[in-house]
C-alpha positions as CSV (number, residue, x, y, z in Angstrom):
1,X,-15.9,-133.5,-183.4
2,X,-15.1,-133.2,-179.8
3,X,-11.6,-132.9,-180.5
4,X,-11.7,-130.6,-183.2
5,X,-13.5,-128.2,-180.9
6,X,-11.1,-128.7,-178.1
7,X,-8.3,-128.2,-180.4
8,X,-10.0,-125.3,-181.8
9,X,-10.5,-123.8,-178.2
10,X,-6.7,-124.2,-177.5
11,X,-5.6,-122.9,-180.5
12,X,-7.9,-119.7,-180.1
13,X,-6.5,-119.5,-176.4
14,X,-2.8,-119.7,-177.7
15,X,-3.9,-117.0,-180.5
16,X,-5.1,-114.6,-177.7
17,X,-2.1,-115.0,-175.5
18,X,0.2,-114.1,-178.2
19,X,-2.1,-111.5,-179.0
20,X,-1.9,-109.9,-175.5
21,X,1.9,-110.5,-175.3
22,X,2.4,-108.5,-178.4
23,X,0.0,-105.7,-177.3
24,X,2.2,-105.7,-174.0
25,X,5.6,-105.7,-176.1
26,X,3.9,-103.0,-178.5
27,X,2.9,-100.3,-175.8
28,X,6.0,-100.9,-173.7
29,X,5.0,-102.8,-170.9
30,X,8.2,-104.6,-169.1
31,X,8.6,-108.0,-170.0
32,X,7.3,-110.5,-167.4
33,X,4.4,-108.2,-166.6
34,X,2.6,-108.7,-169.9
35,X,2.2,-112.3,-168.9
36,X,-1.5,-113.1,-168.0
37,X,-0.7,-114.5,-164.5
38,X,1.3,-111.4,-163.5
39,X,-1.7,-109.2,-164.6
40,X,-4.0,-110.7,-162.2
41,X,-1.4,-110.7,-159.5
42,X,-1.0,-106.7,-159.8
43,X,-4.9,-106.3,-159.5
44,X,-5.0,-108.3,-156.2
45,X,-2.1,-106.1,-154.8
46,X,-3.5,-102.9,-155.7
47,X,-3.3,-99.9,-152.8
48,X,-6.3,-98.9,-151.2
49,X,-8.1,-95.8,-152.3
50,X,-7.4,-92.1,-150.5
51,X,-10.3,-89.8,-149.6
52,X,-10.4,-86.2,-151.2
53,X,-12.8,-83.9,-149.4
54,X,-14.2,-80.6,-151.3
55,X,-16.2,-77.8,-149.7
56,X,-18.5,-75.3,-151.4
57,X,-21.0,-73.0,-149.4
58,X,-23.6,-70.2,-149.9
59,X,-25.9,-68.1,-147.7
60,X,-29.7,-68.1,-148.1
61,X,-29.8,-64.4,-147.9
62,X,-27.6,-61.3,-148.9
63,X,-28.0,-58.8,-147.8
64,X,-29.7,-59.2,-144.4
65,X,-30.8,-56.8,-141.6
66,X,-29.6,-56.8,-138.1
67,X,-31.9,-59.4,-136.2
68,X,-32.8,-61.2,-139.3
69,X,-32.2,-65.2,-139.7
70,X,-30.7,-66.8,-142.3
71,X,-28.8,-70.1,-142.9
72,X,-25.6,-71.1,-144.9
73,X,-25.6,-74.3,-147.0
74,X,-22.4,-76.1,-146.8
75,X,-22.0,-79.2,-149.1
76,X,-18.8,-81.5,-148.4
77,X,-17.9,-84.0,-151.1
78,X,-15.7,-86.7,-151.3
79,X,-13.8,-87.0,-155.0
80,X,-11.4,-89.7,-153.9
81,X,-11.4,-93.2,-154.6
82,X,-11.4,-94.2,-150.7
83,X,-14.1,-93.6,-147.9
84,X,-13.3,-90.5,-145.4
85,X,-13.9,-91.7,-141.7
86,X,-13.9,-89.4,-138.6
87,X,-15.1,-86.3,-140.6
88,X,-15.1,-82.8,-138.7
89,X,-16.4,-79.4,-139.9
90,X,-14.9,-76.1,-138.6
91,X,-16.8,-72.9,-139.1
92,X,-15.2,-69.6,-138.3
93,X,-18.6,-67.9,-137.7
94,X,-18.4,-64.3,-137.0
95,X,-18.8,-63.2,-133.2
96,X,-21.5,-60.9,-134.0
97,X,-23.5,-63.7,-135.6
98,X,-25.8,-65.8,-133.1
99,X,-25.5,-69.6,-133.7
100,X,-29.0,-70.8,-133.8
101,X,-28.9,-74.4,-134.5
102,X,-27.3,-77.0,-137.4
103,X,-28.9,-79.7,-139.4
104,X,-26.9,-82.3,-141.2
105,X,-24.3,-82.9,-138.5
106,X,-24.0,-85.2,-135.6
107,X,-23.1,-82.4,-133.1
108,X,-22.2,-78.9,-133.1
109,X,-20.5,-76.7,-130.4
110,X,-19.5,-73.2,-130.5
111,X,-16.0,-72.5,-128.6
112,X,-14.7,-69.4,-130.5
113,X,-15.2,-71.1,-133.7
114,X,-18.4,-73.9,-134.3
115,X,-17.1,-77.3,-134.1
116,X,-19.0,-80.0,-135.7
117,X,-18.9,-83.8,-135.8
118,X,-20.2,-85.4,-139.2
119,X,-21.0,-88.5,-140.8
120,X,-18.4,-90.7,-142.6
121,X,-18.7,-89.7,-146.5
122,X,-18.0,-92.7,-148.9
123,X,-16.1,-92.4,-152.0
124,X,-17.8,-90.2,-154.5
125,X,-20.6,-89.5,-151.7
126,X,-21.4,-86.3,-150.5
127,X,-23.3,-84.3,-147.3
128,X,-24.9,-81.3,-146.5
129,X,-24.6,-79.2,-143.6
130,X,-27.1,-76.2,-142.8
131,X,-26.2,-73.9,-140.0
132,X,-28.9,-71.4,-139.1
133,X,-28.0,-68.0,-137.7
134,X,-28.7,-64.8,-136.8
135,X,-27.1,-61.5,-137.7
136,X,-27.0,-58.8,-134.9
137,X,-24.8,-55.9,-136.1
138,X,-24.3,-54.3,-139.6
139,X,-21.3,-54.6,-141.3
140,X,-19.7,-57.1,-144.0
141,X,-18.6,-60.4,-142.8
142,X,-17.0,-63.4,-144.1
143,X,-17.7,-66.8,-142.8
144,X,-15.1,-69.9,-143.4
145,X,-15.9,-73.4,-143.4
146,X,-13.1,-76.3,-143.3
147,X,-13.7,-79.8,-143.4
148,X,-11.3,-82.5,-142.3
149,X,-11.1,-86.3,-141.9
150,X,-9.0,-89.0,-140.2
151,X,-8.2,-90.6,-143.7
152,X,-5.6,-89.7,-145.8
153,X,-6.3,-86.6,-148.1
154,X,-3.3,-85.6,-150.0
155,X,-5.2,-82.8,-151.7
156,X,-6.1,-80.2,-148.9
157,X,-6.4,-76.9,-151.3
158,X,-10.1,-77.7,-151.6
159,X,-11.2,-78.7,-147.9
160,X,-12.3,-74.8,-147.5
161,X,-14.7,-72.5,-148.7
162,X,-15.6,-69.1,-147.7
163,X,-19.2,-66.9,-148.4
164,X,-19.5,-63.3,-147.7
165,X,-22.7,-61.6,-146.1
166,X,-23.7,-57.9,-145.7
167,X,-25.7,-57.0,-142.8
168,X,-27.6,-53.5,-143.5
169,X,-29.4,-51.1,-141.3
170,X,-29.2,-50.4,-137.7
171,X,-28.7,-52.9,-135.0
172,X,-32.1,-53.4,-132.9
173,X,-32.5,-51.9,-129.7
174,X,-31.8,-53.9,-126.7
175,X,-31.6,-53.0,-123.2
176,X,-27.9,-52.7,-121.4
177,X,-26.9,-55.4,-119.3
178,X,-25.6,-54.5,-115.7
179,X,-22.7,-56.2,-114.1
180,X,-22.0,-55.2,-110.4
181,X,-18.4,-55.8,-109.5
182,X,-17.8,-55.9,-105.8
183,X,-14.1,-56.2,-104.5
184,X,-13.5,-57.8,-101.1
185,X,-10.3,-57.4,-99.1
186,X,-9.3,-59.6,-96.1
187,X,-6.4,-58.2,-94.3
188,X,-5.8,-61.0,-91.2
189,X,-2.2,-61.6,-92.2
190,X,-0.9,-58.3,-91.7
191,X,-1.8,-56.9,-95.4
192,X,-3.0,-53.3,-95.5
193,X,-4.3,-53.2,-99.2
194,X,-7.8,-51.7,-99.7
195,X,-10.2,-52.5,-102.4
196,X,-9.1,-49.7,-104.6
197,X,-5.5,-51.0,-104.6
198,X,-6.4,-53.8,-107.0
199,X,-7.0,-52.9,-110.8
200,X,-10.2,-54.9,-112.3
201,X,-10.7,-55.2,-116.3
202,X,-14.5,-56.3,-117.7
203,X,-14.1,-58.0,-121.3
204,X,-17.4,-58.3,-123.1
205,X,-19.5,-56.3,-125.1
206,X,-18.6,-52.7,-124.8
207,X,-18.2,-52.4,-121.1
208,X,-18.3,-49.0,-119.2
209,X,-16.3,-48.9,-117.5
210,X,-13.8,-51.4,-118.8
211,X,-10.8,-50.7,-116.5
212,X,-11.3,-49.4,-112.9
213,X,-9.8,-49.7,-109.3
214,X,-11.7,-52.1,-106.9
215,X,-14.5,-50.7,-104.5
216,X,-16.1,-52.5,-101.9
217,X,-19.9,-52.7,-101.3
218,X,-22.0,-51.6,-103.3
219,X,-19.4,-52.1,-105.8
220,X,-18.8,-50.9,-109.2
221,X,-21.8,-50.7,-111.8
222,X,-20.6,-51.6,-115.4
223,X,-22.9,-51.6,-118.3
224,X,-22.4,-53.8,-121.3
225,X,-24.1,-55.4,-124.0
226,X,-25.7,-58.9,-123.9
227,X,-23.3,-61.8,-124.6
228,X,-20.0,-63.1,-123.2
229,X,-18.0,-61.5,-120.7
230,X,-15.1,-61.9,-118.4
231,X,-13.8,-60.2,-115.2
232,X,-9.8,-60.2,-114.7
233,X,-7.5,-58.5,-112.1
234,X,-3.8,-57.4,-112.4
235,X,-1.6,-59.8,-110.3
236,X,-1.6,-58.7,-106.8
237,X,1.5,-60.0,-104.8
238,X,0.7,-61.0,-101.2
239,X,-2.8,-61.9,-101.9
240,X,-4.8,-64.8,-102.8
241,X,-7.5,-64.0,-105.6
242,X,-10.7,-65.9,-106.1
243,X,-13.6,-64.8,-108.3
244,X,-17.1,-65.9,-107.7
245,X,-19.1,-67.7,-110.7
246,X,-20.7,-64.7,-111.9
247,X,-17.4,-63.1,-112.8
248,X,-17.6,-64.7,-116.2
249,X,-20.3,-66.4,-118.5
250,X,-23.0,-65.1,-120.5
251,X,-25.3,-62.2,-119.8
252,X,-28.8,-61.6,-121.4
253,X,-30.2,-58.2,-122.8
254,X,-31.3,-56.2,-119.6
255,X,-29.9,-58.9,-117.1
256,X,-28.1,-57.8,-113.7
257,X,-25.5,-60.0,-112.3
258,X,-22.8,-59.6,-109.7
259,X,-19.4,-60.6,-109.4
260,X,-17.2,-60.6,-106.2
261,X,-13.7,-60.6,-106.5
262,X,-12.0,-61.4,-103.2
263,X,-8.4,-60.8,-102.2
264,X,-7.3,-62.7,-99.1
265,X,-3.6,-61.6,-97.7
266,X,-0.9,-64.0,-97.4
267,X,1.7,-63.8,-95.1
268,X,5.1,-63.6,-96.0
269,X,7.5,-66.5,-96.4
270,X,10.4,-65.9,-94.0
271,X,14.0,-67.4,-94.2
272,X,16.2,-67.3,-91.0
273,X,19.9,-68.1,-91.2
274,X,21.7,-68.9,-87.9
275,X,25.3,-69.9,-87.3
276,X,26.4,-72.8,-85.6
277,X,28.8,-70.8,-83.5
278,X,29.1,-67.4,-82.9
279,X,33.1,-67.6,-82.6
280,X,35.3,-70.0,-84.2
281,X,39.2,-70.2,-84.6
282,X,40.9,-69.4,-88.0
283,X,40.3,-72.3,-90.8
284,X,37.6,-74.2,-88.5
285,X,34.9,-76.1,-90.0
286,X,31.7,-74.6,-88.9
287,X,28.1,-74.4,-90.6
288,X,25.0,-72.5,-90.9
289,X,21.2,-73.5,-90.9
290,X,18.4,-71.9,-92.8
291,X,15.0,-72.3,-92.2
292,X,12.0,-71.2,-94.2
293,X,8.5,-70.7,-92.7
294,X,5.3,-70.6,-94.2
295,X,2.5,-68.9,-92.2
296,X,-0.2,-69.8,-94.9
297,X,-2.6,-72.5,-95.1
298,X,-1.6,-73.4,-98.5
299,X,1.6,-75.0,-99.7
300,X,4.0,-72.6,-101.5
301,X,6.8,-73.3,-104.2
302,X,10.2,-72.2,-103.2
303,X,12.1,-71.6,-106.6
304,X,15.4,-71.0,-105.0
305,X,17.5,-70.1,-101.8
306,X,20.7,-68.1,-102.0
307,X,23.0,-67.6,-99.3
308,X,25.9,-64.9,-99.5
309,X,28.8,-66.0,-97.4
310,X,31.3,-63.6,-96.1
311,X,34.8,-63.3,-98.2
312,X,37.0,-65.9,-97.0
313,X,34.5,-68.6,-96.1
314,X,34.2,-71.4,-98.3
315,X,31.3,-74.0,-98.8
316,X,32.2,-77.8,-98.1
317,X,31.3,-79.9,-100.9
318,X,28.6,-82.7,-99.9
319,X,27.8,-81.1,-96.3
320,X,24.2,-80.1,-97.3
321,X,21.6,-82.4,-95.2
322,X,17.9,-81.8,-94.2
323,X,14.9,-80.6,-96.7
324,X,17.6,-80.7,-99.3
325,X,20.7,-82.7,-99.7
326,X,22.2,-81.6,-103.0
327,X,25.3,-79.2,-103.1
328,X,24.3,-75.8,-104.5
329,X,25.4,-73.8,-107.4
330,X,28.3,-71.7,-106.5
331,X,28.9,-68.3,-107.9
332,X,31.2,-65.3,-106.6
333,X,29.4,-62.1,-105.2
334,X,31.7,-59.5,-107.5
335,X,35.0,-61.0,-106.1
336,X,33.7,-61.1,-102.6
337,X,32.0,-64.2,-101.0
338,X,30.7,-67.1,-102.4
339,X,27.2,-66.8,-103.5
340,X,25.4,-70.3,-102.9
341,X,21.9,-71.2,-104.7
342,X,19.7,-74.4,-103.8
343,X,16.5,-75.3,-105.4
344,X,13.9,-74.9,-102.9
345,X,11.6,-77.5,-101.4
346,X,7.8,-77.4,-101.6
347,X,6.8,-75.6,-98.3
348,X,3.9,-77.3,-96.6
349,X,1.0,-75.1,-95.4
350,X,1.6,-73.9,-91.8
351,X,5.0,-75.5,-91.9
352,X,8.5,-75.2,-92.6
353,X,11.8,-76.7,-93.7
354,X,15.4,-76.5,-92.8
355,X,18.5,-77.6,-94.0
356,X,22.0,-77.5,-92.7
357,X,25.3,-76.8,-94.7
358,X,29.3,-76.9,-93.7
359,X,31.8,-74.4,-94.4
360,X,35.2,-73.5,-93.7
361,X,36.1,-70.2,-92.0
362,X,38.7,-67.8,-93.3
363,X,42.0,-67.4,-91.8
364,X,42.0,-63.8,-91.0
365,X,40.2,-62.9,-87.6
366,X,37.5,-60.6,-87.8
367,X,33.8,-60.2,-87.5
368,X,32.0,-61.9,-90.4
369,X,28.4,-61.7,-91.6
370,X,26.4,-63.7,-94.3
371,X,23.0,-62.8,-96.0
372,X,20.2,-64.9,-97.1
373,X,17.2,-64.7,-99.6
374,X,14.7,-66.9,-101.5
375,X,12.5,-66.8,-104.3
376,X,8.7,-67.9,-104.0
377,X,6.2,-68.5,-106.6
378,X,3.6,-65.9,-107.2
379,X,1.4,-64.4,-105.4
380,X,3.4,-65.2,-102.3
381,X,6.2,-62.8,-101.0
382,X,9.3,-63.2,-99.1
383,X,10.7,-61.5,-96.3
384,X,14.0,-62.1,-94.4
385,X,13.9,-63.0,-90.6
386,X,16.4,-62.8,-87.7
387,X,20.1,-61.2,-88.0
388,X,23.0,-61.5,-90.6
389,X,24.2,-64.7,-88.6
390,X,27.3,-62.9,-87.6
391,X,30.3,-65.3,-86.8
392,X,33.8,-63.9,-85.3
393,X,37.0,-65.5,-86.2
394,X,39.2,-65.3,-83.2
395,X,42.7,-65.5,-83.3
396,X,44.4,-68.1,-81.2
397,X,46.5,-65.5,-79.6
398,X,44.7,-62.4,-78.7
399,X,46.2,-59.1,-79.7
400,X,47.7,-56.9,-76.8
401,X,46.4,-53.8,-78.7
402,X,43.2,-52.7,-79.6
403,X,41.2,-50.0,-81.8
404,X,39.8,-46.9,-80.4
405,X,36.3,-46.2,-81.4
406,X,35.7,-42.7,-83.1
407,X,35.2,-40.0,-80.6
408,X,31.2,-38.9,-80.3
409,X,30.8,-35.1,-81.4
410,X,29.3,-32.7,-79.0
411,X,26.0,-33.6,-79.6
412,X,24.6,-30.3,-79.7
413,X,20.9,-29.9,-78.4
414,X,18.2,-28.0,-80.6
415,X,18.5,-25.0,-78.6
416,X,22.1,-24.6,-79.7
417,X,22.5,-26.0,-83.2
418,X,25.2,-24.0,-84.5
419,X,28.0,-26.5,-83.7
420,X,26.8,-30.1,-84.4
421,X,29.3,-32.9,-84.2
422,X,30.5,-33.8,-87.8
423,X,32.3,-37.0,-87.2
424,X,31.7,-39.5,-90.0
425,X,32.3,-43.4,-90.3
426,X,32.4,-46.1,-92.8
427,X,30.7,-49.5,-92.4
428,X,33.4,-52.3,-92.1
429,X,34.1,-54.4,-94.8
430,X,32.8,-57.6,-93.1
431,X,29.2,-56.3,-93.2
432,X,27.4,-57.1,-96.5
433,X,27.0,-54.1,-99.0
434,X,23.5,-52.7,-98.7
435,X,20.7,-53.7,-101.3
436,X,18.9,-51.3,-103.2
437,X,15.3,-50.9,-101.8
438,X,15.7,-53.9,-99.9
439,X,18.1,-53.3,-96.7
440,X,20.7,-50.6,-95.3
441,X,23.9,-50.9,-93.2
442,X,23.9,-49.6,-89.8
443,X,27.2,-49.1,-87.5
444,X,27.3,-47.8,-84.0
445,X,29.9,-44.6,-84.0
446,X,29.6,-43.8,-80.2
447,X,27.2,-44.0,-77.2
448,X,24.6,-46.2,-76.9
449,X,22.5,-47.2,-80.3
450,X,19.6,-49.9,-80.2
451,X,17.8,-51.4,-83.0
452,X,14.4,-52.8,-83.3
453,X,13.6,-55.0,-86.4
454,X,10.5,-55.5,-88.3
455,X,8.0,-57.9,-86.6
456,X,9.8,-57.5,-83.1
457,X,8.8,-55.8,-80.1
458,X,12.3,-55.2,-78.3
459,X,14.9,-53.0,-78.9
460,X,18.4,-54.6,-79.1
461,X,21.8,-52.8,-78.4
462,X,23.8,-52.4,-81.5
463,X,27.5,-53.4,-80.6
464,X,28.5,-54.1,-84.0
465,X,27.7,-53.1,-87.8
466,X,24.7,-55.2,-89.2
467,X,22.4,-55.2,-92.1
468,X,18.7,-54.3,-91.4
469,X,15.7,-54.5,-93.7
470,X,13.2,-51.5,-94.1
471,X,10.9,-50.9,-91.5
472,X,13.7,-51.3,-89.0
473,X,13.6,-48.7,-85.9
474,X,16.7,-47.2,-84.7
475,X,17.4,-45.3,-81.1
476,X,20.2,-42.8,-81.1
477,X,18.9,-40.9,-78.5
478,X,22.1,-41.3,-76.5
479,X,24.4,-42.4,-79.2
480,X,25.4,-41.7,-82.7
481,X,24.8,-44.3,-85.6
482,X,26.0,-44.5,-89.4
483,X,23.7,-45.5,-92.2
484,X,24.8,-46.7,-95.6
485,X,22.6,-47.1,-98.6
486,X,22.9,-47.6,-102.3
487,X,20.9,-46.5,-105.4
488,X,19.8,-48.6,-108.2
489,X,23.5,-48.0,-110.0
490,X,25.2,-49.2,-106.9
491,X,26.5,-45.7,-105.8
492,X,27.0,-45.7,-102.0
493,X,25.3,-43.1,-99.7
494,X,26.5,-42.6,-96.1
495,X,25.2,-40.2,-93.1
496,X,25.2,-39.9,-89.3
497,X,22.4,-39.6,-87.2
498,X,22.2,-38.7,-83.7
499,X,20.4,-37.4,-80.4
500,X,17.0,-39.1,-82.0
501,X,15.0,-42.2,-82.7
502,X,13.8,-42.9,-86.4
503,X,12.2,-45.6,-88.5
504,X,14.2,-46.5,-91.7
505,X,10.9,-46.2,-93.5
506,X,11.6,-46.9,-97.3
507,X,13.8,-46.2,-100.3
508,X,12.4,-44.5,-103.1
509,X,13.0,-45.2,-106.6
510,X,15.4,-42.2,-107.0
511,X,17.6,-43.7,-104.2
512,X,16.2,-41.2,-101.4
513,X,16.0,-43.2,-98.1
514,X,13.0,-41.8,-96.0
515,X,13.5,-41.6,-92.2
516,X,10.6,-40.8,-90.1
517,X,11.0,-39.4,-86.7
518,X,9.6,-41.6,-84.0
519,X,9.1,-41.8,-80.1
520,X,8.3,-38.9,-77.5
521,X,4.9,-37.9,-76.3
522,X,2.8,-35.0,-77.7
523,X,0.3,-35.3,-74.5
524,X,2.4,-32.6,-72.7
525,X,1.6,-30.1,-75.8
526,X,-2.4,-31.0,-75.0
527,X,-1.5,-30.2,-71.3
528,X,-0.5,-26.9,-72.0
529,X,-3.7,-26.1,-74.0
530,X,-5.7,-27.2,-70.9
531,X,-3.9,-24.9,-68.6
532,X,-4.2,-21.8,-70.9
533,X,-7.7,-22.8,-71.3
534,X,-8.6,-23.0,-67.4
535,X,-7.0,-19.5,-66.8
536,X,-9.1,-18.1,-69.5
537,X,-12.3,-18.6,-67.5
538,X,-11.3,-15.5,-65.6
539,X,-10.6,-13.1,-68.3
540,X,-12.9,-14.5,-71.4
541,X,-12.1,-11.4,-73.5
542,X,-8.4,-12.8,-73.8
543,X,-8.9,-16.2,-74.8
544,X,-7.7,-15.9,-78.1
545,X,-4.4,-14.8,-76.8
546,X,-4.1,-17.6,-74.1
547,X,-4.4,-20.5,-76.5
548,X,-1.0,-19.7,-78.5
549,X,0.6,-22.9,-79.3
550,X,3.9,-23.7,-77.3
551,X,7.2,-24.1,-78.9
552,X,8.4,-26.7,-76.7
553,X,10.4,-29.5,-78.5
554,X,8.9,-33.2,-78.5
555,X,11.5,-34.9,-80.5
556,X,14.3,-34.2,-82.9
557,X,17.0,-35.8,-85.1
558,X,20.2,-34.5,-86.3
559,X,22.0,-35.5,-89.3
560,X,25.5,-35.4,-91.2
561,X,27.0,-36.8,-94.4
562,X,26.7,-37.2,-97.8
563,X,24.0,-38.8,-100.3
564,X,20.4,-39.1,-100.7
565,X,18.3,-39.0,-97.4
566,X,15.2,-37.3,-96.2
567,X,13.9,-37.1,-92.6
568,X,10.5,-36.3,-91.8
569,X,8.4,-34.8,-89.3
570,X,4.8,-34.5,-88.5
571,X,4.5,-31.5,-90.9
572,X,7.8,-31.2,-92.7
573,X,10.3,-33.5,-94.7
574,X,13.8,-32.5,-95.3
575,X,15.6,-33.9,-98.2
576,X,19.4,-33.6,-98.5
577,X,22.4,-34.2,-100.7
578,X,25.3,-33.7,-98.5
579,X,24.9,-31.3,-95.3
580,X,24.4,-31.4,-91.4
581,X,20.7,-30.4,-90.8
582,X,18.0,-30.8,-87.7
583,X,14.6,-31.8,-88.1
584,X,12.6,-31.3,-84.7
585,X,8.7,-31.9,-83.9
586,X,7.6,-29.1,-81.6
587,X,4.0,-28.4,-80.0
588,X,3.5,-25.7,-82.7
589,X,4.5,-27.5,-85.8
590,X,7.7,-28.9,-87.1
591,X,11.0,-27.1,-87.8
592,X,14.0,-27.8,-90.0
593,X,17.4,-26.0,-89.4
594,X,20.7,-26.2,-91.7
595,X,24.0,-25.7,-90.2
596,X,25.9,-26.6,-93.2
597,X,25.1,-27.0,-97.1
598,X,21.5,-26.8,-98.6
599,X,18.5,-28.6,-97.7
600,X,15.2,-28.8,-99.6
601,X,12.2,-28.8,-97.1
602,X,8.7,-29.8,-98.0
603,X,5.9,-28.2,-96.1
604,X,3.5,-31.2,-95.8
605,X,0.7,-28.9,-94.8
606,X,0.7,-26.2,-97.1
607,X,2.2,-28.4,-100.0
608,X,5.1,-26.2,-101.0
609,X,8.7,-26.7,-101.0
610,X,11.5,-24.2,-99.5
611,X,15.1,-24.1,-100.1
612,X,17.1,-23.4,-96.8
613,X,21.0,-22.8,-96.9
614,X,23.3,-22.8,-94.0
615,X,22.2,-20.7,-90.8
616,X,18.3,-20.7,-92.1
617,X,15.2,-22.8,-90.7
618,X,11.6,-23.0,-91.2
619,X,8.9,-24.1,-89.4
620,X,5.5,-25.9,-91.0
621,X,2.5,-25.4,-88.4
622,X,-0.7,-27.4,-88.8
623,X,-3.7,-25.4,-90.0
C-alpha cells in the first residue's frame, strides 16, 4: 500500500513536470528556462526594485487676502518597487510669501527656494508635507514643489507639481524701514578721493534712493520695505572696501539700521628697472634688475611683468634669476624691440621682490632706453618708478666728429611776443614711443632744461631724451624742451615749450595733453596792493582808483608746434592744434597771445570760450 502511494506520487510528479515543460514550450519560453531548477534560479537572481516618486499639491485657501495665513499640502508617493532614501523637497515659494513653518519634514531652510529634508519613503508608501505661509502682496502667484532622492528614479516626469494662488486686496499698511548708509574714506597712502567719488547701490524692498554717491556722516537715509536687503559698491581702484555687518541682512517694519562702507586707500605697486651698466661695448653681455615694491600691509598678486627692450637688445635664454627663474614669453613690439613678459610673483605686504635677467647689446652705438610695466590684482594699482634704464652703447673707436644741437630761438619775452622762435625737434628713435594717457617723451632742444618726476622733490638736469609719466614737472625757464604724445589711434603730436615752468598734468580722452603753469610767487601782487592801500590814507576819497590791479607778469610759457596741447594758467586755458602762442599769469589775471595760427581760449572765471587768431590776445580776470 505504501509502495502504491509512493509510486502514485512519483507518477504525479512526473506528470506535473511534463505538463510544466509542455506549457513552457507552448508559450514560447526558451528551452532550458522551462526547467523547474532554472525557474528557481531566475527568481533568486531578480534585480532589486527602483523608486518612482510622484508629487501632488493643493492650497488650503484660494483666493486669500494680503496678510492672510494659509498652507500648501504636498503629498509625495513612491510608486516604485524599491524604497526611496535621502528624500529632499525643493519648493519655489514666491518671494512675497512669508514662510512660517513646516510639518511632515525633518528640517526646512529658505535660501532663495525652500529646501526640506524628508524621511525615507518605502515602496508603495507616501508622506505629506504641510507648508504654512503668509501672503503679503496682491497678485497671482505660482508655487512649485519638486521631490528627489538618492535612489534610482527612472521616471522623473512626475516628480514635480505646481499650484497657483491668487491674492486679492490691498497690502497691509506697514511702516517703512530706514537704512542709513555712511561712506567713510581714509587717505593715508596718498589717495585723494572723497566720499562722493564712490557709487553705492541698495537692493531690497523698493529702496529710495536705490543708487547714489557716498556721503560721510550723517550719511544717506534710504527708506525701504521690510525684508532682505544688501548694500554694494562699484569697484574702486586704489581703495580697499569693507562693509559693516548691517550692510546686509533682514530689516523689520519700522526698524532703523546703519551701514558703514569704509574705503581705505592703497599705495600703488611700483616697478623700477635699472641697468647693470650705463655704458657698454657693442655686442656686450649686460642685464637689468626689475624691483617690485608693495607699500601696503596686505599681499598682492602680480599678474604679469612686462619689459620692452630697445631695438637691437636681445634677451639671453636661461638668464632670469631671483623672484622668478623661468624664461619670459618673448614678443616683438611692432617691429622694434623685444617685449618680455613674466608671470608675476605674490608680493608680500610692506615688502618687495626683485629679479635679474641678461641681454645682449646691439652692435650699433647710441643711447637706448627700456620700459617696464606690471599688471596687479584689483583693487591694487600700478605705477612706474625711476627712469627708463638708459644704456649707451659706446663705439670702440670714438668718432672724431659730432653732431651740433639745434640752435635756440630768440626766446622772446612776453613784452615782445611778435617774434618767438619756431625751431622744432623730433624725439630720437631710441626713446620708446609715448603711450596714450600713460606717459610722454621729452627731449632737451637747447639751453638748460630740468625734470622732476612724480614722488620726488628735486629737479634733475635733462641731458637726453626720456619718457616721463604724467605728473612730471618740467623747468624750461632757461631753455627749450620738445614734448611728444600720442592719441588713442597712435597719432604722434609734438610741440616745443620754452621760457617757463610747467606740469605735464594729464591727457584727456580726446588726446589733448594738459600743461599747467607752475612756479613763481604771487606775493609781489599782494605787496603792490598794500602799497596802494597805504597811500590811500592821505586821500581816502580816491581809494577806488588806487587799488587797480597791476599788470605785472608773474610767470609765462611759450609754445610752438602741431598737435593737441592745452596750456592752463590761473584763469585761462588755451587749446591749440598747431600754432605759436603765449600763456601768462599776471597780477590782474591770465593772458593768452597768439603769434601764429588759431587758439581756442577758455575763460575759467566766466565759463566762456573765445577764438583768437594771429596778433590777438585775451585777458581773463578774477571777479
